[in-house]
VODOMAR-634793 format. One record per residue (C-alpha): residue in one letter; x, y, z. Coordinates in steps of 0.05 Angstrom, whole numbers, padded with zeros to 5 digits, always signed. Layout:
// VODOMAR-634793
AXYZ...
***
This chain:
// VODOMAR-634793
M+00868-02434+00247E+00876-02359+00234E+00866-02371+00160S+00801-02409+00174K+00775-02351+00217E+00793-02302+00163K+00757-02343+00110S+00694-02349+00154K+00694-02273+00162D+00700-02263+00087E+00642-02311+00075D+00598-02271+00123Y+00611-02207+00083S+00599-02241+00016H+00530-02263+00039Y+00513-02197+00074L+00453-02181+00030E+00418-02247+00049A+00445-02254+00119D+00402-02258+00182L+00400-02196+00226F+00424-02234+00288R+00489-02250+00251V+00500-02181+00220D+00481-02139+00281P+00467-02180+00344D+00459-02116+00385I+00401-02090+00344H+00371-02160+00341R+00373-02163+00417M+00339-02094+00422I+00283-02118+00377D+00273-02179+00422F+00269-02132+00482E+00217-02089+00447V+00176-02150+00427A+00175-02172+00500R+00157-02102+00524Q+00097-02097+00478I+00072-02166+00499Q+00080-02153+00574K+00058-02080+00580I-00001-02038+00558I+00013-01964+00547L-00049-01927+00521I-00021-01877+00472P-00073-01855+00420S-00022-01849+00364E+00001-01922+00370S-00029-01988+00351I-00009-02059+00335C+00019-02070+00265P-00004-02140+00242K+00048-02190+00219P+00026-02190+00145V+00035-02114+00144R+00105-02120+00173E+00120-02175+00122A+00099-02128+00065L+00142-02072+00094S+00204-02116+00091S+00193-02133+00018P+00241-02112-00039F+00194-02054-00054T+00233-02017+00000N+00291-02013-00049L+00253-01967-00096Y+00252-01892-00103A+00188-01887-00143E+00183-01811-00152G+00120-01787-00185Y+00053-01822-00190P+00022-01883-00225P-00015-01871-00290L-00084-01841-00281R-00110-01901-00319M-00091-01943-00259S-00102-01893-00203E-00174-01883-00223E-00191-01954-00244N-00247-01977-00198N-00252-02047-00226E-00198-02086-00187K-00201-02142-00238V-00180-02094-00293L-00129-02060-00248L-00097-02126-00231D-00097-02151-00303F-00021-02151-00305N-00013-02167-00379Y-00060-02111-00399Q-00030-02059-00352L+00043-02077-00367T+00030-02072-00442H+00009-02000-00431Y+00069-01988-00386R+00118-02012-00439R+00085-01974-00495Y+00070-01907-00463S+00105-01861-00415D+00078-01854-00344R+00081-01802-00289R+00141-01831-00253F+00209-01799-00256Y+00244-01867-00262K+00234-01933-00297G+00232-01999-00261V+00169-01980-00222E+00117-02019-00261F+00099-02063-00202A+00101-02004-00153D+00046-01975-00197F+00003-02035-00180V+00015-02028-00105E+00001-01954-00102S-00060-01956-00148L-00090-02015-00110A-00081-01977-00045Q-00115-01916-00074R-00175-01956-00099R-00183-01996-00035I-00182-01933+00007A-00234-01899-00039K-00279-01960-00029C-00269-01959+00046F-00291-01886+00052A-00346-01885+00000T-00416-01868+00025D-00487-01876-00001K-00481-01806-00030V-00408-01807-00053S-00384-01867-00092A-00313-01892-00094D-00301-01865-00165K-00314-01795-00139I-00259-01799-00086F-00188-01779-00104V-00133-01809-00061N-00061-01793-00047V-00024-01847-00007Q+00046-01818-00010P+00054-01775+00054L+00103-01807+00102S+00065-01782+00164G+00002-01746+00186A+00042-01682+00197A+00069-01685+00126A-00001-01696+00100N-00029-01637+00138N+00028-01591+00117A+00016-01612+00044V-00057-01590+00051Y-00035-01522+00076A+00015-01516+00020S-00039-01533-00030F-00091-01481-00010I-00062-01424+00031K+00001-01382+00035P+00043-01360+00096G+00008-01307+00136D-00063-01332+00120T-00110-01346+00178I-00126-01417+00198M-00172-01440+00254G-00165-01505+00293M-00175-01532+00363S-00126-01509+00416L-00072-01560+00431S-00089-01559+00506H-00161-01576+00490G-00147-01636+00447G-00121-01608+00381H-00058-01629+00345L+00010-01596+00337T-00003-01587+00262H-00069-01550+00275G-00033-01486+00293S+00011-01499+00353E+00065-01446+00362F+00116-01502+00365N+00098-01529+00296R+00108-01496+00229S+00033-01490+00222G+00035-01441+00281K+00097-01405+00254Y+00076-01396+00182Y+00002-01379+00191N-00041-01333+00233V-00075-01381+00281I-00143-01373+00314S-00158-01429+00363Y-00225-01453+00387E-00236-01493+00451V-00286-01542+00481D-00341-01517+00526L-00312-01517+00596E-00376-01543+00627S-00396-01599+00579G-00327-01615+00551K-00358-01616+00482L-00352-01573+00420N-00396-01511+00422Y-00414-01503+00348D-00446-01435+00359A-00383-01408+00392I-00340-01437+00336K-00386-01404+00285D-00380-01337+00320L-00305-01343+00321A-00303-01361+00247S-00349-01303+00229Q-00304-01255+00267Y-00236-01277+00240K-00255-01305+00171P-00202-01361+00168K-00182-01390+00101I-00183-01460+00131I-00223-01490+00189I-00193-01554+00217A-00237-01606+00250G-00212-01672+00278Y-00172-01681+00341S-00119-01719+00380A-00156-01720+00446Y-00230-01709+00439P-00274-01768+00460W-00339-01745+00426S-00360-01752+00354V-00360-01693+00306D-00420-01664+00270W-00390-01654+00201E-00453-01621+00173K-00449-01567+00226F-00376-01555+00210R-00394-01551+00136E-00446-01497+00152I-00394-01459+00194A-00342-01462+00139D-00392-01439+00086S-00416-01381+00129A-00344-01357+00138G-00323-01372+00066A-00273-01422+00092F-00243-01487+00068L-00263-01546+00113F-00205-01593+00130A-00220-01657+00168D-00162-01691+00204I-00188-01760+00224A-00121-01792+00240H-00144-01821+00306V-00213-01846+00285A-00203-01868+00212G-00212-01941+00230M-00277-01927+00265V-00301-01887+00205V-00288-01947+00160A-00324-01992+00209G-00385-01946+00207V-00385-01928+00281Y-00360-01856+00273P-00387-01802+00226N-00354-01801+00157P-00331-01732+00134V-00332-01751+00060G-00384-01707+00026F-00375-01652+00078A-00301-01635+00083D-00262-01606+00025V-00202-01647+00043I-00191-01704+00092T-00126-01731+00121F-00112-01791+00164T-00055-01837+00184T-00052-01911+00167H-00017-01936+00230K-00067-01919+00285T-00138-01948+00284L-00127-01976+00213C-00070-02019+00240G-00029-02010+00176P+00042-01988+00161R+00068-01919+00181G+00042-01869+00131A-00015-01822+00115V-00070-01809+00064I-00103-01747+00035L-00173-01751+00006T-00216-01703-00033T-00277-01707-00078D-00254-01650-00123R-00207-01665-00181E-00178-01595-00182K-00162-01599-00108A-00133-01669-00119N-00085-01641-00171L-00061-01587-00124I-00052-01638-00068D-00012-01684-00113E+00035-01627-00132A+00043-01606-00060V+00060-01677-00037F+00108-01690-00094P+00151-01655-00111G+00130-01602-00061E+00129-01635+00007Q+00178-01693+00006G+00231-01727-00035G+00192-01788-00055P+00134-01834-00037H+00131-01890+00013I+00093-01940-00030N+00085-01991+00025
***
């Protein structure tokens, strides 16, 4: 009897890689069941959370999670706007086998497809009548919105430079200059606020503040501001102060894609957003720009500058 138990235990270990979670770790499996029930039974209105659809969760549990695909896909793929050509596997794999790419490792040929496809789809989602998808450069590697924002700072300013964003207590974000975040520790922060009577942005007051302090970067886009943003006015403010306009649309990106919120493409120098809020995607973030030179600086800041490797899902 003891020998039979021992054998059963050995068989479990030998099949560990393909085993079901409830057999390997019933405690964690039970916690997941509790969380599933909680999300079904309760509504907690947190602006940074959303519902991740089942097909997205299925993709996240794919074998791509095994990879450490440092670097970037070939530019040939990243900037290919014809999805039919991009997904011509024989054509693209022939190039992969014949020429070197921008990855640090081999074994990432299919990861290149995933990342490039994500880049092209995002460019199409945010294209406008005035800015076509082929003019939008996309980095999909940041692991979070905070990492994306910090990569933007690392790309264009140095510690001690002045940045200007909305005060945290008025609806801004930690990474827009809060003293508790490294954005508030590394840079000289000037904060603007909403008008206390209307609760809205006062563009004239923001312009006066920018003219007075001459920030290197002006951040627009918020965690808790219920009104839309006039990107053209922010562009004028940034130009008048000689500043770089940075739009953080993490909380409204899905509404921008749906066409019910103003699109900052064509106005902001750089745009960041997360993929797991109103876009209902996996946890991650994106950085957009319409300037190739800026795109190159951003790519370098994200990898190898900001983090140890991409999250290609």
